C-alpha positions as CSV (number, residue, x, y, z in Angstrom):
1,M,4.7,-16.3,-10.9
2,A,1.5,-13.8,-11.7
3,T,-2.1,-15.0,-10.2
4,Q,-4.8,-13.5,-11.5
5,I,-8.2,-13.9,-9.9
6,Q,-11.8,-13.4,-11.3
7,T,-14.9,-12.7,-9.6
8,L,-18.1,-14.2,-11.5
9,L,-21.5,-12.6,-10.3
10,I,-24.3,-15.0,-10.9
11,D,-27.6,-13.5,-10.8
12,D,-29.4,-14.4,-7.6
13,L,-33.1,-14.6,-9.0
14,E,-32.1,-15.9,-12.8
15,G,-29.1,-17.7,-12.2
16,G,-27.5,-16.3,-15.3
17,E,-24.4,-13.9,-15.6
18,A,-25.3,-10.8,-13.2
19,K,-23.7,-7.2,-14.4
20,E,-23.4,-6.0,-10.6
21,T,-24.3,-6.2,-7.0
22,V,-27.2,-3.9,-5.8
23,F,-27.3,-2.5,-2.2
24,F,-30.7,-1.4,-0.3
25,A,-32.1,-1.3,3.5
26,I,-35.2,-1.7,4.9
27,D,-36.5,-1.7,8.4
28,G,-33.0,-1.5,9.5
29,T,-31.8,-4.6,7.7
30,S,-28.9,-3.6,4.8
31,Y,-29.2,-6.4,1.9
32,E,-27.4,-7.0,-1.1
33,I,-28.1,-9.1,-4.6
34,D,-26.4,-9.6,-7.7
35,L,-28.4,-8.9,-10.5
36,N,-28.5,-8.9,-14.3
37,D,-28.7,-5.6,-16.0
38,K,-32.6,-6.2,-16.4
39,N,-33.3,-7.0,-13.0
40,A,-31.4,-4.4,-11.2
41,R,-33.5,-1.9,-13.9
42,N,-36.7,-3.5,-12.4
43,L,-35.7,-3.3,-8.9
44,R,-34.7,0.3,-9.0
45,E,-38.1,0.9,-10.7
46,A,-40.2,-1.0,-8.6
47,L,-38.3,1.6,-5.6
48,S,-38.2,4.3,-7.6
49,P,-41.7,5.6,-6.1
50,F,-40.8,5.4,-2.7
51,V,-37.2,6.6,-3.2
52,S,-38.5,9.7,-4.7
53,S,-40.7,10.4,-1.5
54,A,-38.4,9.2,1.1
55,R,-36.0,11.5,2.9
56,R,-32.2,10.1,3.5
57,A,-30.9,8.8,6.9
58,E,-27.6,9.8,8.1
59,S,-27.0,6.3,9.1
60,A,-28.9,3.5,11.0
61,P,-28.2,3.5,14.7
62,A,-25.4,0.9,16.2
63,R,-27.0,-2.4,17.0
64,G,-27.3,-2.9,20.9
65,R,-28.5,0.9,21.3
66,K,-31.6,1.4,23.0
67,R,-34.4,2.5,20.9
68,G,-34.9,6.3,21.5
69,A,-31.5,6.4,23.3
70,A,-29.8,9.8,22.8
71,Q,-26.8,9.8,20.4
72,R,-23.5,11.4,21.5
73,P,-23.0,14.6,19.2
74,A,-20.2,14.5,16.3
75,R,-17.1,16.2,18.6
76,D,-16.7,19.1,15.5
77,K,-20.2,19.9,16.8
78,S,-19.6,19.9,20.2
79,S,-17.6,23.3,20.3
80,E,-21.0,24.8,18.3
81,I,-23.5,23.2,21.0
82,R,-21.3,24.6,23.7
83,A,-21.1,28.1,22.8
84,W,-25.2,28.0,22.1
85,A,-25.6,26.8,25.5
86,K,-23.9,29.5,27.1
87,A,-25.7,31.8,24.8
88,H,-28.7,30.6,26.2
89,G,-27.3,30.8,30.0
90,L,-27.3,26.8,30.0
91,N,-24.6,25.8,32.6
92,V,-22.3,23.3,30.4
93,S,-18.8,22.5,31.1
94,E,-15.8,23.4,29.0
95,R,-14.7,19.7,28.3
96,G,-15.7,16.1,28.7
97,R,-19.6,15.1,27.6
98,I,-22.2,17.4,27.0
99,A,-25.3,16.8,29.1
100,S,-28.4,14.9,26.8
101,H,-30.7,17.1,27.7
102,I,-28.4,20.2,26.5
103,V,-27.9,18.3,23.2
104,A,-31.9,17.7,23.1
105,Q,-32.8,21.3,23.3
106,Y,-29.8,22.1,21.0
107,E,-31.2,19.9,18.3
108,A,-35.0,21.0,18.8
109,A,-33.8,24.9,18.1
110,H,-32.1,23.5,15.0
């Protein structure tokens, strides 16, 4: 027996049929809203001046992380950071976690 599942989107503003789900984030909170073509266009037009002047964020910090807490470097950058630290006379281990002050110095230099 075959089963067919349909998803019907309802415009969250007007209650009619929606054409798409629009995702956006502000102040560290992500949102999604189902909108028809007109409302989706209106939202994008309203945000356009802000989006065109903004810079892309890599990602939001994980929940529970303290503000300003140092993030661990990506594993693919670890060898680059170690090489940079050694070239600048900093003591860094061959394996394991890289000290946050070394990562901070590396990022400040790049």
